C-alpha positions, 0 to 999 in steps of 0.5 A, spaced: 692 443 402 689 440 409 689 433 406 697 432 406 698 433 413 693 427 414 696 423 409 704 424 411 702 422 419 701 415 416 706 410 413 705 409 406 703 401 407 697 404 412 694 409 407 688 408 403 689 406 396 685 406 390 686 403 383 684 408 378 683 407 371 684 414 367 682 415 360 687 415 354 692 421 355 690 423 362 696 420 365 701 424 360 697 430 362 697 429 370 705 427 369 706 434 365 702 438 371 706 434 376 712 436 373 710 443 372 708 444 379 714 440 382 710 434 385 709 427 384 703 425 380 700 422 386 700 429 390 697 432 383 691 427 383 690 429 391 691 436 390 686 436 384 681 432 388 682 436 394 680 443 390 674 440 387 671 437 393 673 444 397 669 448 391 663 443 391 663 443 399 663 451 398 658 451 393 653 447 397 654 451 403 652 458 399 646 454 396 643 452 403 644 458 406 641 462 401 635 464 397 638 462 390 633 460 385 634 453 383 635 455 376 641 460 378 643 454 383 644 449 377 648 455 373 653 456 379 654 449 379 655 448 372 660 454 373 664 451 379 664 444 375 667 448 369 672 451 373 674 445 376 675 441 369 679 447 367 684 446 373 684 439 372 686 440 365 691 445 366 688 450 362 
């Protein structure tokens, strides 16, 4: 994804860092997903966040450029969230 190029252009000590508290069991799920995808846990988290943000940005563009009723827009947003959560859970 597009984030990886910008991350690797900088030395690790110059990259943005963020301490994250994970719910019980999520670290193990991330570790398993990272192993399955043959990448680091950090890369797995960045990919999941990037995928989620891209989906939400795409959704926002569709909604602002259409005459979709608010109730349908909310249903679409819920569907996007569910797909994103399913992806994060590795289902």
